[in-house]
N, CA, C, O and the ligand as a Tripos MOL2 file, in Angstrom:
@<TRIPOS>MOLECULE
protein
  305   303    77     0     0
PROTEIN
NO_CHARGES

@<TRIPOS>ATOM
      1 N         145.0960  117.0910   69.2250 N.3       1 MET1
      2 CA        144.8620  118.0260   68.0900 C.3       1 MET1
      3 C         145.7070  119.3380   68.2680 C.2       1 MET1
      4 O         145.7350  119.9910   69.3120 O.2       1 MET1
      5 N         146.3400  119.6180   67.2060 N.am      2 LYS2
      6 CA        147.1670  120.8110   67.2550 C.3       2 LYS2
      7 C         146.4960  122.0000   66.9060 C.2       2 LYS2
      8 O         145.7090  122.0300   65.9600 O.2       2 LYS2
      9 N         146.7770  123.0760   67.6690 N.am      3 LYS3
     10 CA        146.1020  124.2870   67.3460 C.3       3 LYS3
     11 C         147.0010  125.2370   66.5000 C.2       3 LYS3
     12 O         148.1760  125.4780   66.7790 O.2       3 LYS3
     13 N         146.3700  125.7160   65.5070 N.am      4 THR4
     14 CA        147.1640  126.6190   64.6750 C.3       4 THR4
     15 C         146.8470  128.0910   65.0050 C.2       4 THR4
     16 O         145.6870  128.4010   65.2760 O.2       4 THR4
     17 N         147.7790  128.9620   64.9920 N.am      5 PRO5
     18 CA        147.5280  130.3710   65.3930 C.3       5 PRO5
     19 C         146.6260  130.9260   64.3650 C.2       5 PRO5
     20 O         146.8100  130.7090   63.1670 O.2       5 PRO5
     21 N         145.6310  131.6560   64.8300 N.am      6 ASP6
     22 CA        144.5650  132.2350   64.0500 C.3       6 ASP6
     23 C         145.2060  133.5600   63.4390 C.2       6 ASP6
     24 O         145.1460  134.6130   64.0730 O.2       6 ASP6
     25 N         145.7650  133.4900   62.3030 N.am      7 THR7
     26 CA        146.3570  134.7100   61.7430 C.3       7 THR7
     27 C         145.3170  135.6960   61.2360 C.2       7 THR7
     28 O         145.5610  136.9000   61.1580 O.2       7 THR7
     29 N         144.1130  135.1380   60.8830 N.am      8 ALA8
     30 CA        143.1130  136.0540   60.3250 C.3       8 ALA8
     31 C         142.6420  136.9820   61.5350 C.2       8 ALA8
     32 O         142.3060  138.1460   61.3140 O.2       8 ALA8
     33 N         142.6260  136.4680   62.7510 N.am      9 GLY9
     34 CA        142.1970  137.2800   63.8480 C.3       9 GLY9
     35 C         140.6880  137.7310   63.6300 C.2       9 GLY9
     36 O         139.9000  137.1550   62.8800 O.2       9 GLY9
     37 N         140.4370  138.7390   64.3250 N.am     10 LYS10
     38 CA        139.0590  139.2520   64.2280 C.3      10 LYS10
     39 C         139.0860  140.3610   63.2040 C.2      10 LYS10
     40 O         139.9980  141.1870   63.1870 O.2      10 LYS10
     41 N         138.1050  140.3730   62.3680 N.am     11 SER11
     42 CA        138.0410  141.3500   61.3180 C.3      11 SER11
     43 C         137.6980  142.7310   61.9280 C.2      11 SER11
     44 O         137.0240  142.8390   62.9530 O.2      11 SER11
     45 N         138.1500  143.6770   61.3070 N.am     12 ALA12
     46 CA        137.9240  145.1110   61.7570 C.3      12 ALA12
     47 C         136.4110  145.4000   61.5840 C.2      12 ALA12
     48 O         136.0150  146.1350   60.6790 O.2      12 ALA12
     49 N         135.6150  144.8380   62.4270 N.am     13 ASN13
     50 CA        134.1610  145.0320   62.3140 C.3      13 ASN13
     51 C         133.7270  146.1870   63.1710 C.2      13 ASN13
     52 O         133.7050  146.1120   64.4000 O.2      13 ASN13
     53 N         133.3940  147.2220   62.5140 N.am     14 SER14
     54 CA        132.9850  148.4920   63.2330 C.3      14 SER14
     55 C         131.4660  148.5270   63.4310 C.2      14 SER14
     56 O         130.7430  149.3410   62.8560 O.2      14 SER14
     57 N         131.0360  147.6020   64.2700 N.am     15 GLN15
     58 CA        129.5640  147.5040   64.5400 C.3      15 GLN15
     59 C         129.1580  148.7460   65.3340 C.2      15 GLN15
     60 O         128.0990  149.3210   65.0780 O.2      15 GLN15
     61 N         129.9450  149.1450   66.2460 N.am     16 SER16
     62 CA        129.5170  150.2740   67.0880 C.3      16 SER16
     63 C         130.6060  151.3130   67.0520 C.2      16 SER16
     64 O         131.7860  151.0090   67.2270 O.2      16 SER16
     65 N         130.2020  152.5280   66.8260 N.am     17 VAL17
     66 CA        131.1090  153.6260   66.7650 C.3      17 VAL17
     67 C         131.4600  154.0690   68.2190 C.2      17 VAL17
     68 O         130.5730  154.2680   69.0500 O.2      17 VAL17
     69 N         132.7350  154.2100   68.4850 N.am     18 THR18
     70 CA        133.0400  154.5470   69.9810 C.3      18 THR18
     71 C         133.8650  155.8830   69.9700 C.2      18 THR18
     72 O         134.3830  156.2310   71.0310 O.2      18 THR18
     73 N         134.0080  156.5720   68.9720 N.am     19 CYS19
     74 CA        134.7310  157.9130   68.9570 C.3      19 CYS19
     75 C         136.1680  157.6620   69.3670 C.2      19 CYS19
     76 O         136.7950  158.5800   69.8960 O.2      19 CYS19
     77 N         136.7240  156.5010   69.1630 N.am     20 GLY20
     78 CA        138.1050  156.2510   69.5360 C.3      20 GLY20
     79 C         138.2470  156.1010   71.0120 C.2      20 GLY20
     80 O         139.3600  156.1080   71.5380 O.2      20 GLY20
     81 N         137.0820  155.9580   71.7320 N.am     21 ILE21
     82 CA        137.0660  155.6950   73.1820 C.3      21 ILE21
     83 C         136.9590  154.1650   73.3810 C.2      21 ILE21
     84 O         136.2370  153.4790   72.6570 O.2      21 ILE21
     85 N         137.6590  153.6830   74.3320 N.am     22 ASP22
     86 CA        137.5320  152.2240   74.7170 C.3      22 ASP22
     87 C         136.0360  151.9100   74.9690 C.2      22 ASP22
     88 O         135.3110  152.6330   75.6510 O.2      22 ASP22
     89 N         135.6570  150.8220   74.3880 N.am     23 LYS23
     90 CA        134.2180  150.4630   74.5650 C.3      23 LYS23
     91 C         133.8620  150.2910   76.0730 C.2      23 LYS23
     92 O         132.7840  150.6600   76.5390 O.2      23 LYS23
     93 N         134.8410  149.7080   76.7900 N.am     24 GLU24
     94 CA        134.6030  149.5020   78.2280 C.3      24 GLU24
     95 C         134.4800  150.7690   78.9530 C.2      24 GLU24
     96 O         133.7530  150.8760   79.9410 O.2      24 GLU24
     97 N         135.2360  151.8050   78.4410 N.am     25 LEU25
     98 CA        135.1530  153.0940   79.1550 C.3      25 LEU25
     99 C         133.7900  153.7360   78.7080 C.2      25 LEU25
    100 O         133.0940  154.3190   79.5390 O.2      25 LEU25
    101 N         133.4430  153.6380   77.5050 N.am     26 LEU26
    102 CA        132.1980  154.2270   77.0230 C.3      26 LEU26
    103 C         130.9910  153.5780   77.7490 C.2      26 LEU26
    104 O         129.9510  154.2080   77.9400 O.2      26 LEU26
    105 N         131.1580  152.3660   78.1250 N.am     27 ASP27
    106 CA        130.0780  151.5900   78.8520 C.3      27 ASP27
    107 C         129.8700  152.2170   80.2900 C.2      27 ASP27
    108 O         128.7520  152.2770   80.8010 O.2      27 ASP27
    109 N         130.9300  152.6450   80.8640 N.am     28 ILE28
    110 CA        130.8070  153.1210   82.2670 C.3      28 ILE28
    111 C         130.4990  154.6110   82.3130 C.2      28 ILE28
    112 O         130.1330  155.1570   83.3540 O.2      28 ILE28
    113 N         130.6660  155.2930   81.0950 N.am     29 LEU29
    114 CA        130.4410  156.6880   81.1290 C.3      29 LEU29
    115 C         128.9340  157.0040   81.3540 C.2      29 LEU29
    116 O         128.0410  156.3040   80.8780 O.2      29 LEU29
    117 N         128.7280  158.0530   82.0760 N.am     30 ALA30
    118 CA        127.3070  158.4310   82.3180 C.3      30 ALA30
    119 C         127.2190  159.9160   82.1570 C.2      30 ALA30
    120 O         128.1660  160.6710   82.3780 O.2      30 ALA30
    121 N         126.0120  160.3010   81.7540 N.am     31 CYS31
    122 CA        125.7750  161.7810   81.5400 C.3      31 CYS31
    123 C         125.8530  162.5030   82.9380 C.2      31 CYS31
    124 O         125.2000  162.1090   83.9040 O.2      31 CYS31
    125 N         126.6970  163.5860   82.9750 N.am     32 PRO32
    126 CA        126.8280  164.2330   84.2600 C.3      32 PRO32
    127 C         125.5000  164.9860   84.6420 C.2      32 PRO32
    128 O         125.2900  165.3790   85.7900 O.2      32 PRO32
    129 N         124.6500  165.1520   83.6410 N.am     33 ALA33
    130 CA        123.4090  165.9060   83.9590 C.3      33 ALA33
    131 C         122.3210  164.9770   84.5420 C.2      33 ALA33
    132 O         121.6270  165.3430   85.4900 O.2      33 ALA33
    133 N         122.1860  163.7700   83.9560 N.am     34 CYS34
    134 CA        121.0740  162.9010   84.3530 C.3      34 CYS34
    135 C         121.5130  161.4610   84.6360 C.2      34 CYS34
    136 O         120.6850  160.6060   84.9500 O.2      34 CYS34
    137 N         122.8100  161.1990   84.5230 N.am     35 ARG35
    138 CA        123.3770  159.8520   84.7480 C.3      35 ARG35
    139 C         122.8960  158.8880   83.6860 C.2      35 ARG35
    140 O         122.9470  157.6760   83.8910 O.2      35 ARG35
    141 N         122.4300  159.3970   82.5550 N.am     36 GLY36
    142 CA        122.0100  158.4680   81.5060 C.3      36 GLY36
    143 C         123.1860  157.8240   80.6670 C.2      36 GLY36
    144 O         124.3300  158.2760   80.7300 O.2      36 GLY36
    145 N         122.8760  156.8560   79.9590 N.am     37 ASP37
    146 CA        123.9220  156.1730   79.1640 C.3      37 ASP37
    147 C         124.3340  157.1180   78.0330 C.2      37 ASP37
    148 O         123.5560  157.8990   77.4850 O.2      37 ASP37
    149 N         125.6730  156.9680   77.7250 N.am     38 MET38
    150 CA        126.2050  157.7590   76.6730 C.3      38 MET38
    151 C         126.5210  156.9370   75.4530 C.2      38 MET38
    152 O         126.9630  155.7900   75.5170 O.2      38 MET38
    153 N         126.2630  157.6010   74.3120 N.am     39 LYS39
    154 CA        126.4950  156.8980   72.9750 C.3      39 LYS39
    155 C         127.3400  157.8190   72.1730 C.2      39 LYS39
    156 O         127.2530  159.0350   72.3440 O.2      39 LYS39
    157 N         128.1820  157.2820   71.2740 N.am     40 CYS40
    158 CA        128.9130  158.0740   70.3490 C.3      40 CYS40
    159 C         128.0760  158.5240   69.1890 C.2      40 CYS40
    160 O         127.2950  157.7330   68.6600 O.2      40 CYS40
    161 N         128.2050  159.7750   68.7650 N.am     41 GLY41
    162 CA        127.4520  160.3300   67.7010 C.3      41 GLY41
    163 C         128.0000  159.7240   66.3880 C.2      41 GLY41
    164 O         129.0810  159.1350   66.3660 O.2      41 GLY41
    165 N         127.2510  159.8810   65.3350 N.am     42 SER42
    166 CA        127.6760  159.3350   64.0330 C.3      42 SER42
    167 C         128.8280  160.0380   63.4840 C.2      42 SER42
    168 O         129.6070  159.4670   62.7210 O.2      42 SER42
    169 N         128.9790  161.3550   63.8700 N.am     43 ALA43
    170 CA        130.1340  162.1850   63.3760 C.3      43 ALA43
    171 C         131.4060  161.7490   64.1680 C.2      43 ALA43
    172 O         132.5170  162.1620   63.8350 O.2      43 ALA43
    173 N         131.2310  160.9560   65.1590 N.am     44 ALA44
    174 CA        132.3880  160.4950   66.0240 C.3      44 ALA44
    175 C         133.1840  161.4790   66.6610 C.2      44 ALA44
    176 O         134.3020  161.2050   67.0980 O.2      44 ALA44
    177 N         132.6230  162.7380   66.7510 N.am     45 ASP45
    178 CA        133.2980  163.7850   67.5260 C.3      45 ASP45
    179 C         132.4660  164.2920   68.6720 C.2      45 ASP45
    180 O         132.7260  165.3560   69.2330 O.2      45 ASP45
    181 N         131.5070  163.5500   68.9940 N.am     46 PHE46
    182 CA        130.7020  163.9140   70.2040 C.3      46 PHE46
    183 C         130.0070  162.7180   70.7800 C.2      46 PHE46
    184 O         129.7720  161.7330   70.0810 O.2      46 PHE46
    185 N         129.6710  162.7910   72.0600 N.am     47 LEU47
    186 CA        128.8920  161.7980   72.7250 C.3      47 LEU47
    187 C         127.5590  162.3780   72.9800 C.2      47 LEU47
    188 O         127.4330  163.5770   73.2290 O.2      47 LEU47
    189 N         126.5500  161.5540   72.9260 N.am     48 TYR48
    190 CA        125.2170  162.1090   73.2820 C.3      48 TYR48
    191 C         124.5670  161.2260   74.3060 C.2      48 TYR48
    192 O         124.8270  160.0250   74.3700 O.2      48 TYR48
    193 N         123.7280  161.8220   75.0970 N.am     49 CYS49
    194 CA        123.0260  161.1650   76.1800 C.3      49 CYS49
    195 C         121.7530  160.5070   75.6380 C.2      49 CYS49
    196 O         120.9730  161.1260   74.9140 O.2      49 CYS49
    197 N         121.5660  159.2450   76.0060 N.am     50 LEU50
    198 CA        120.3710  158.6120   75.4750 C.3      50 LEU50
    199 C         119.0730  159.1140   76.3010 C.2      50 LEU50
    200 O         117.9410  158.9340   75.8510 O.2      50 LEU50
    201 N         119.2850  159.6930   77.4170 N.am     51 SER51
    202 CA        118.1360  160.0620   78.2550 C.3      51 SER51
    203 C         117.7360  161.4810   77.9620 C.2      51 SER51
    204 O         116.5780  161.7140   77.6130 O.2      51 SER51
    205 N         118.6250  162.4470   78.0830 N.am     52 CYS52
    206 CA        118.2700  163.8570   77.9760 C.3      52 CYS52
    207 C         118.6930  164.4460   76.6240 C.2      52 CYS52
    208 O         118.2280  165.5230   76.2520 O.2      52 CYS52
    209 N         119.6140  163.7140   75.8480 N.am     53 GLY53
    210 CA        119.8760  164.1970   74.4980 C.3      53 GLY53
    211 C         120.9720  165.2200   74.4710 C.2      53 GLY53
    212 O         121.2330  165.7700   73.4010 O.2      53 GLY53
    213 N         121.6560  165.5290   75.5950 N.am     54 ARG54
    214 CA        122.7280  166.4920   75.6200 C.3      54 ARG54
    215 C         123.8390  165.8220   74.7470 C.2      54 ARG54
    216 O         123.9850  164.6030   74.6590 O.2      54 ARG54
    217 N         124.6050  166.7580   74.1150 N.am     55 ARG55
    218 CA        125.7960  166.3500   73.2960 C.3      55 ARG55
    219 C         127.0700  166.8910   73.9270 C.2      55 ARG55
    220 O         127.1900  168.0940   74.1590 O.2      55 ARG55
    221 N         127.9490  166.0750   74.1830 N.am     56 TYR56
    222 CA        129.2530  166.4340   74.7490 C.3      56 TYR56
    223 C         130.3700  166.2280   73.6800 C.2      56 TYR56
    224 O         130.4230  165.1960   73.0120 O.2      56 TYR56
    225 N         131.2190  167.2040   73.5520 N.am     57 PRO57
    226 CA        132.3390  167.1360   72.5840 C.3      57 PRO57
    227 C         133.3670  166.0760   72.9840 C.2      57 PRO57
    228 O         133.5590  165.7760   74.1620 O.2      57 PRO57
    229 N         133.9960  165.5410   71.9990 N.am     58 VAL58
    230 CA        135.1240  164.6210   72.2380 C.3      58 VAL58
    231 C         136.3550  165.2420   71.5790 C.2      58 VAL58
    232 O         136.3750  165.5290   70.3830 O.2      58 VAL58
    233 N         137.3500  165.4310   72.3860 N.am     59 GLU59
    234 CA        138.5050  166.0450   71.8330 C.3      59 GLU59
    235 C         139.7860  165.0970   71.9440 C.2      59 GLU59
    236 O         140.1970  164.7460   73.0500 O.2      59 GLU59
    237 N         140.3440  164.7340   70.8660 N.am     60 ASN60
    238 CA        141.4320  163.7860   70.8080 C.3      60 ASN60
    239 C         141.1020  162.5290   71.5480 C.2      60 ASN60
    240 O         141.9410  161.9890   72.2690 O.2      60 ASN60
    241 N         139.8580  162.0400   71.3790 N.am     61 GLY61
    242 CA        139.4540  160.7980   71.9740 C.3      61 GLY61
    243 C         139.0980  160.9200   73.4480 C.2      61 GLY61
    244 O         138.8070  159.9110   74.0910 O.2      61 GLY61
    245 N         139.1130  162.1300   73.9970 N.am     62 ILE62
    246 CA        138.7520  162.3080   75.3180 C.3      62 ILE62
    247 C         137.4080  163.0400   75.4340 C.2      62 ILE62
    248 O         137.2630  164.1770   74.9860 O.2      62 ILE62
    249 N         136.4290  162.3590   76.0470 N.am     63 PRO63
    250 CA        135.1280  162.9880   76.1740 C.3      63 PRO63
    251 C         135.0200  164.0990   77.1840 C.2      63 PRO63
    252 O         135.4010  163.8960   78.3360 O.2      63 PRO63
    253 N         134.5200  165.2660   76.8190 N.am     64 ILE64
    254 CA        134.4870  166.3740   77.6840 C.3      64 ILE64
    255 C         133.1110  166.3450   78.3830 C.2      64 ILE64
    256 O         132.1650  166.9580   77.8880 O.2      64 ILE64
    257 N         132.9910  165.6760   79.4710 N.am     65 LEU65
    258 CA        131.7440  165.5280   80.0930 C.3      65 LEU65
    259 C         131.4540  166.6620   81.1180 C.2      65 LEU65
    260 O         131.4090  166.4690   82.3330 O.2      65 LEU65
    261 N         131.2720  167.7970   80.5460 N.am     66 ILE66
    262 CA        130.9950  169.0290   81.3600 C.3      66 ILE66
    263 C         129.6590  169.6080   80.9640 C.2      66 ILE66
    264 O         129.4560  169.9130   79.7890 O.2      66 ILE66
    265 N         128.7750  169.7660   81.8590 N.am     67 ILE67
    266 CA        127.4240  170.1950   81.5250 C.3      67 ILE67
    267 C         127.4470  171.4930   80.8440 C.2      67 ILE67
    268 O         126.6470  171.7160   79.9350 O.2      67 ILE67
    269 N         128.3260  172.3830   81.2250 N.am     68 GLU68
    270 CA        128.4240  173.7010   80.6100 C.3      68 GLU68
    271 C         128.8520  173.5760   79.1020 C.2      68 GLU68
    272 O         128.4970  174.4400   78.3000 O.2      68 GLU68
    273 N         129.5900  172.5350   78.7300 N.am     69 LYS69
    274 CA        130.0170  172.3150   77.4230 C.3      69 LYS69
    275 C         129.0800  171.5670   76.5390 C.2      69 LYS69
    276 O         129.2820  171.4250   75.3330 O.2      69 LYS69
    277 N         128.0080  171.0760   77.2010 N.am     70 ALA70
    278 CA        127.1260  170.2680   76.4560 C.3      70 ALA70
    279 C         126.0810  171.1050   75.6680 C.2      70 ALA70
    280 O         125.6900  172.2090   76.0470 O.2      70 ALA70
    281 N         125.6740  170.4930   74.5570 N.am     71 LYS71
    282 CA        124.6840  171.2320   73.7740 C.3      71 LYS71
    283 C         123.3550  170.5320   73.9130 C.2      71 LYS71
    284 O         123.2320  169.3220   73.7250 O.2      71 LYS71
    285 N         122.3750  171.3270   74.2460 N.am     72 LEU72
    286 CA        121.0640  170.7170   74.4170 C.3      72 LEU72
    287 C         120.4410  170.4590   73.0330 C.2      72 LEU72
    288 O         120.6520  171.2260   72.0940 O.2      72 LEU72
    289 N         119.6740  169.3670   72.9280 N.am     73 PRO73
    290 CA        119.0350  169.1460   71.6450 C.3      73 PRO73
    291 C         118.0540  170.2200   71.3490 C.2      73 PRO73
    292 O         117.3760  170.7510   72.2280 O.2      73 PRO73
    293 N         117.9960  170.5220   70.1080 N.am     74 SER74
    294 CA        117.0090  171.5850   69.6330 C.3      74 SER74
    295 C         115.6970  170.8430   69.4620 C.2      74 SER74
    296 O         115.6020  169.7730   68.8610 O.2      74 SER74
    297 N         114.7100  171.4800   70.0250 N.am     75 LYS75
    298 CA        113.4020  170.8560   69.9150 C.3      75 LYS75
    299 C         112.6400  171.4120   68.7250 C.2      75 LYS75
    300 O         112.5880  172.6260   68.5270 O.2      75 LYS75
    301 N         112.0490  170.5270   67.9320 N.am     76 GLY76
    302 CA        111.4020  171.0390   66.8160 C.3      76 GLY76
    303 C         110.0030  170.6000   66.7490 C.2      76 GLY76
    304 O         109.2850  170.9660   65.8180 O.2      76 GLY76
    305 ZN        121.6300  163.1490   80.1390 Zn       77 ZN77
@<TRIPOS>BOND
     1     1     2 1
     2     2     3 1
     3     3     4 2
     4     3     5 am
     5     5     6 1
     6     6     7 1
     7     7     8 2
     8     7     9 am
     9     9    10 1
    10    10    11 1
    11    11    12 2
    12    11    13 am
    13    13    14 1
    14    14    15 1
    15    15    16 2
    16    15    17 am
    17    17    18 1
    18    18    19 1
    19    19    20 2
    20    19    21 am
    21    21    22 1
    22    22    23 1
    23    23    24 2
    24    23    25 am
    25    25    26 1
    26    26    27 1
    27    27    28 2
    28    27    29 am
    29    29    30 1
    30    30    31 1
    31    31    32 2
    32    31    33 am
    33    33    34 1
    34    34    35 1
    35    35    36 2
    36    35    37 am
    37    37    38 1
    38    38    39 1
    39    39    40 2
    40    39    41 am
    41    41    42 1
    42    42    43 1
    43    43    44 2
    44    43    45 am
    45    45    46 1
    46    46    47 1
    47    47    48 2
    48    47    49 am
    49    49    50 1
    50    50    51 1
    51    51    52 2
    52    51    53 am
    53    53    54 1
    54    54    55 1
    55    55    56 2
    56    55    57 am
    57    57    58 1
    58    58    59 1
    59    59    60 2
    60    59    61 am
    61    61    62 1
    62    62    63 1
    63    63    64 2
    64    63    65 am
    65    65    66 1
    66    66    67 1
    67    67    68 2
    68    67    69 am
    69    69    70 1
    70    70    71 1
    71    71    72 2
    72    71    73 am
    73    73    74 1
    74    74    75 1
    75    75    76 2
    76    75    77 am
    77    77    78 1
    78    78    79 1
    79    79    80 2
    80    79    81 am
    81    81    82 1
    82    82    83 1
    83    83    84 2
    84    83    85 am
    85    85    86 1
    86    86    87 1
    87    87    88 2
    88    87    89 am
    89    89    90 1
    90    90    91 1
    91    91    92 2
    92    91    93 am
    93    93    94 1
    94    94    95 1
    95    95    96 2
    96    95    97 am
    97    97    98 1
    98    98    99 1
    99    99   100 2
   100    99   101 am
   101   101   102 1
   102   102   103 1
   103   103   104 2
   104   103   105 am
   105   105   106 1
   106   106   107 1
   107   107   108 2
   108   107   109 am
   109   109   110 1
   110   110   111 1
   111   111   112 2
   112   111   113 am
   113   113   114 1
   114   114   115 1
   115   115   116 2
   116   115   117 am
   117   117   118 1
   118   118   119 1
   119   119   120 2
   120   119   121 am
   121   121   122 1
   122   122   123 1
   123   123   124 2
   124   123   125 am
   125   125   126 1
   126   126   127 1
   127   127   128 2
   128   127   129 am
   129   129   130 1
   130   130   131 1
   131   131   132 2
   132   131   133 am
   133   133   134 1
   134   134   135 1
   135   135   136 2
   136   135   137 am
   137   137   138 1
   138   138   139 1
   139   139   140 2
   140   139   141 am
   141   141   142 1
   142   142   143 1
   143   143   144 2
   144   143   145 am
   145   145   146 1
   146   146   147 1
   147   147   148 2
   148   147   149 am
   149   149   150 1
   150   150   151 1
   151   151   152 2
   152   151   153 am
   153   153   154 1
   154   154   155 1
   155   155   156 2
   156   155   157 am
   157   157   158 1
   158   158   159 1
   159   159   160 2
   160   159   161 am
   161   161   162 1
   162   162   163 1
   163   163   164 2
   164   163   165 am
   165   165   166 1
   166   166   167 1
   167   167   168 2
   168   167   169 am
   169   169   170 1
   170   170   171 1
   171   171   172 2
   172   171   173 am
   173   173   174 1
   174   174   175 1
   175   175   176 2
   176   175   177 am
   177   177   178 1
   178   178   179 1
   179   179   180 2
   180   179   181 am
   181   181   182 1
   182   182   183 1
   183   183   184 2
   184   183   185 am
   185   185   186 1
   186   186   187 1
   187   187   188 2
   188   187   189 am
   189   189   190 1
   190   190   191 1
   191   191   192 2
   192   191   193 am
   193   193   194 1
   194   194   195 1
   195   195   196 2
   196   195   197 am
   197   197   198 1
   198   198   199 1
   199   199   200 2
   200   199   201 am
   201   201   202 1
   202   202   203 1
   203   203   204 2
   204   203   205 am
   205   205   206 1
   206   206   207 1
   207   207   208 2
   208   207   209 am
   209   209   210 1
   210   210   211 1
   211   211   212 2
   212   211   213 am
   213   213   214 1
   214   214   215 1
   215   215   216 2
   216   215   217 am
   217   217   218 1
   218   218   219 1
   219   219   220 2
   220   219   221 am
   221   221   222 1
   222   222   223 1
   223   223   224 2
   224   223   225 am
   225   225   226 1
   226   226   227 1
   227   227   228 2
   228   227   229 am
   229   229   230 1
   230   230   231 1
   231   231   232 2
   232   231   233 am
   233   233   234 1
   234   234   235 1
   235   235   236 2
   236   235   237 am
   237   237   238 1
   238   238   239 1
   239   239   240 2
   240   239   241 am
   241   241   242 1
   242   242   243 1
   243   243   244 2
   244   243   245 am
   245   245   246 1
   246   246   247 1
   247   247   248 2
   248   247   249 am
   249   249   250 1
   250   250   251 1
   251   251   252 2
   252   251   253 am
   253   253   254 1
   254   254   255 1
   255   255   256 2
   256   255   257 am
   257   257   258 1
   258   258   259 1
   259   259   260 2
   260   259   261 am
   261   261   262 1
   262   262   263 1
   263   263   264 2
   264   263   265 am
   265   265   266 1
   266   266   267 1
   267   267   268 2
   268   267   269 am
   269   269   270 1
   270   270   271 1
   271   271   272 2
   272   271   273 am
   273   273   274 1
   274   274   275 1
   275   275   276 2
   276   275   277 am
   277   277   278 1
   278   278   279 1
   279   279   280 2
   280   279   281 am
   281   281   282 1
   282   282   283 1
   283   283   284 2
   284   283   285 am
   285   285   286 1
   286   286   287 1
   287   287   288 2
   288   287   289 am
   289   289   290 1
   290   290   291 1
   291   291   292 2
   292   291   293 am
   293   293   294 1
   294   294   295 1
   295   295   296 2
   296   295   297 am
   297   297   298 1
   298   298   299 1
   299   299   300 2
   300   299   301 am
   301   301   302 1
   302   302   303 1
   303   303   304 2
@<TRIPOS>SUBSTRUCTURE
     1 MET1         2 RESIDUE 1 A MET
     2 LYS2         6 RESIDUE 1 A LYS
     3 LYS3        10 RESIDUE 1 A LYS
     4 THR4        14 RESIDUE 1 A THR
     5 PRO5        18 RESIDUE 1 A PRO
     6 ASP6        22 RESIDUE 1 A ASP
     7 THR7        26 RESIDUE 1 A THR
     8 ALA8        30 RESIDUE 1 A ALA
     9 GLY9        34 RESIDUE 1 A GLY
    10 LYS10       38 RESIDUE 1 A LYS
    11 SER11       42 RESIDUE 1 A SER
    12 ALA12       46 RESIDUE 1 A ALA
    13 ASN13       50 RESIDUE 1 A ASN
    14 SER14       54 RESIDUE 1 A SER
    15 GLN15       58 RESIDUE 1 A GLN
    16 SER16       62 RESIDUE 1 A SER
    17 VAL17       66 RESIDUE 1 A VAL
    18 THR18       70 RESIDUE 1 A THR
    19 CYS19       74 RESIDUE 1 A CYS
    20 GLY20       78 RESIDUE 1 A GLY
    21 ILE21       82 RESIDUE 1 A ILE
    22 ASP22       86 RESIDUE 1 A ASP
    23 LYS23       90 RESIDUE 1 A LYS
    24 GLU24       94 RESIDUE 1 A GLU
    25 LEU25       98 RESIDUE 1 A LEU
    26 LEU26      102 RESIDUE 1 A LEU
    27 ASP27      106 RESIDUE 1 A ASP
    28 ILE28      110 RESIDUE 1 A ILE
    29 LEU29      114 RESIDUE 1 A LEU
    30 ALA30      118 RESIDUE 1 A ALA
    31 CYS31      122 RESIDUE 1 A CYS
    32 PRO32      126 RESIDUE 1 A PRO
    33 ALA33      130 RESIDUE 1 A ALA
    34 CYS34      134 RESIDUE 1 A CYS
    35 ARG35      138 RESIDUE 1 A ARG
    36 GLY36      142 RESIDUE 1 A GLY
    37 ASP37      146 RESIDUE 1 A ASP
    38 MET38      150 RESIDUE 1 A MET
    39 LYS39      154 RESIDUE 1 A LYS
    40 CYS40      158 RESIDUE 1 A CYS
    41 GLY41      162 RESIDUE 1 A GLY
    42 SER42      166 RESIDUE 1 A SER
    43 ALA43      170 RESIDUE 1 A ALA
    44 ALA44      174 RESIDUE 1 A ALA
    45 ASP45      178 RESIDUE 1 A ASP
    46 PHE46      182 RESIDUE 1 A PHE
    47 LEU47      186 RESIDUE 1 A LEU
    48 TYR48      190 RESIDUE 1 A TYR
    49 CYS49      194 RESIDUE 1 A CYS
    50 LEU50      198 RESIDUE 1 A LEU
    51 SER51      202 RESIDUE 1 A SER
    52 CYS52      206 RESIDUE 1 A CYS
    53 GLY53      210 RESIDUE 1 A GLY
    54 ARG54      214 RESIDUE 1 A ARG
    55 ARG55      218 RESIDUE 1 A ARG
    56 TYR56      222 RESIDUE 1 A TYR
    57 PRO57      226 RESIDUE 1 A PRO
    58 VAL58      230 RESIDUE 1 A VAL
    59 GLU59      234 RESIDUE 1 A GLU
    60 ASN60      238 RESIDUE 1 A ASN
    61 GLY61      242 RESIDUE 1 A GLY
    62 ILE62      246 RESIDUE 1 A ILE
    63 PRO63      250 RESIDUE 1 A PRO
    64 ILE64      254 RESIDUE 1 A ILE
    65 LEU65      258 RESIDUE 1 A LEU
    66 ILE66      262 RESIDUE 1 A ILE
    67 ILE67      266 RESIDUE 1 A ILE
    68 GLU68      270 RESIDUE 1 A GLU
    69 LYS69      274 RESIDUE 1 A LYS
    70 ALA70      278 RESIDUE 1 A ALA
    71 LYS71      282 RESIDUE 1 A LYS
    72 LEU72      286 RESIDUE 1 A LEU
    73 PRO73      290 RESIDUE 1 A PRO
    74 SER74      294 RESIDUE 1 A SER
    75 LYS75      298 RESIDUE 1 A LYS
    76 GLY76      302 RESIDUE 1 A GLY
    77 ZN77       305 GROUP 0 **** ****
C-alpha cells in the first residue's frame, strides 16, 4: 500500500492557549513561589499559577517568572 503525503496536516487547533510558549516548556514551568503548575491566561500575555493564583507577565513569548513581578490575585 502506497502512502500519500498528508497535505492537510494537522489543523490549527488552538485547544490550549500557550502564550506563544512551547507547550513542552509550559509543561515544565513551575511557579517560583509555590512550585505549582503554570497556565497561560486568556489574555495570552500572562501566566498564572494554578496553586497560589499569582500572575506572571509574558514579554515577547518569554515568561517572567520572578516573584517580585508577580501579581497576587485580588481576594473578593
Ligand atoms: Zn504559585
